[in-house]
Phi, psi and omega in degrees: 000139179291129180207167174234159179266132174279172179303324180276015176073009179277140177285137175241115181291141179261341184246068185292337176294337179283347182272130183301330181290351177255013179295342178287343179276118178286322182192169172241133178230139176208166178224157181262354182283153173210187185296334179262342183230072182272142175290156179300322179241127181303127179095346183295337181275357184287144174230129179240126178245119180281142174271114183292344182250019182293141176285336177227077185290149173278144176288148174297140183087009180303319175236119186261060177204157180070215181234149183229136181234145175204162177264140179208124181053045180060024178234146175278125179252151180223141172230121179263090183302321184298328178292321179294322180294318179296318181294327182286339181085181183293148179289143176238127179241000000 
């Protein structure tokens, strides 16, 4: 398993999704925005990483904003939802 050594010589795993004890995590989501650094469009700063070994996986496209990553055929895939939304133009109802 891929890991790095901490200052106290303890191993820190880098691939926690590969560990069976993290199968309860469907995905990890985070954003870079805060009260002083807000994105122009709410949610555009979000990043969602799917856990390929999740016992209850989220469907791709679960949140259609920001960027989404998943593994497929041993390759990392990315979908930048915000680019598709910008390309589609404003919503019309």
